[in-house]
N, C-alpha and C positions, 0 to 999 in steps of 0.2 A: 930458816936465813930475818938476818935479824932486820927491821923496817927501816926504813932510811928517814933522817930526821926531816922535820916539816919545814920546805923553805917557803916563806910567804910570798914571794920576787916572783919568782918559780910560777905557783899557783896563780897567780892574777895575770902571770903574763897568760898562761896557757886558756884561764877563762878565759878572760879580754878575746883572746884570739880566735876562739873557739866561736863569741858571742858576734864577732866581727867577719868573720868568717860566713855565717849561717848568712849572715844579715844580705850580703854583699852577694854572696849566690842566691837569696830568695827575692833578693830585687832586680836582678837579672833574669830570673828566671820567669817573674813576675811582667817586666818588660817585654820579651818574647813571647810568652803565652799571649799576652793581651794586642801585641801586634799580630800576630798571626789567627788573631778570634776577631781583630776588626779591620778591616785595609783601609779604613782613614779615619782620622784624627777629628773629633768629635769631643763637646765641652763632656757629654759623658764617659767618654774614655778617657779625659785625665783625668775625671773624679775616679774612678776606676782605678788608674794607676795609681794617684795619691794618698786614696783611703789604708788599703794594706797595709803601704809600706808604712804611712804614719801611725797606724796600729801597731804593728811590729818595732819599731825603735823604743816605744817604750816598754812592751814585753819584755826586749833584750837588756834592756836596763833593770827590770826589777830581776831575771832572771841572774844577772851578772852581779848585781847588789847580794843577791841570795846567797849565790856561791861563793861570792867573797867572806863574805859575814860566817864561814863555818871557814872551822879548822881541820875538818879530814876532807879525802875526798871519797869518803864512801858513798855510793850511790850517782856520783856526777858522772859516769861513764853513759850509764842508762841515759839519765837527763839530756846528755851531749845528743847519746844518737838520736833521741825521740827528737830533741831541735832539729840535727838534720835533717830526719823524716817528715817533719813539717816544712823548712826552709824548701825542700824540694816538692812535696806533695800538695801544699795550699795554692801555688802558684797556677798547677793546674785544675785542681776546682776551684779556683774564685774565677778563671779565663772559663770555663766550661759553663761557670753558674752566669758566667757577662756575656758568653753566647746564648742563652738563653731563654733570658731576660731581655733584649736586643736584639 
């Protein structure tokens, strides 16, 4: 089976959609988990909400830049799966840590 030619536009869209989707899921789960962990809106709650999302944005940008610079897709599926696992698991871990500390 012959491999298909590398289409950079499709590749760029795929990487960007993966990063954007994971960031949205991360932010939404993070908001829901922290809202469940804390029944009130305090300054510590807002800080606990903003810090991980602010940290995730540059990480997503680095992930996207790394994969856009490559000319092959080898390893992307595994990296994207790891990204999605982190996007789903980290909000639960962070809210558990917030509940433990606060």
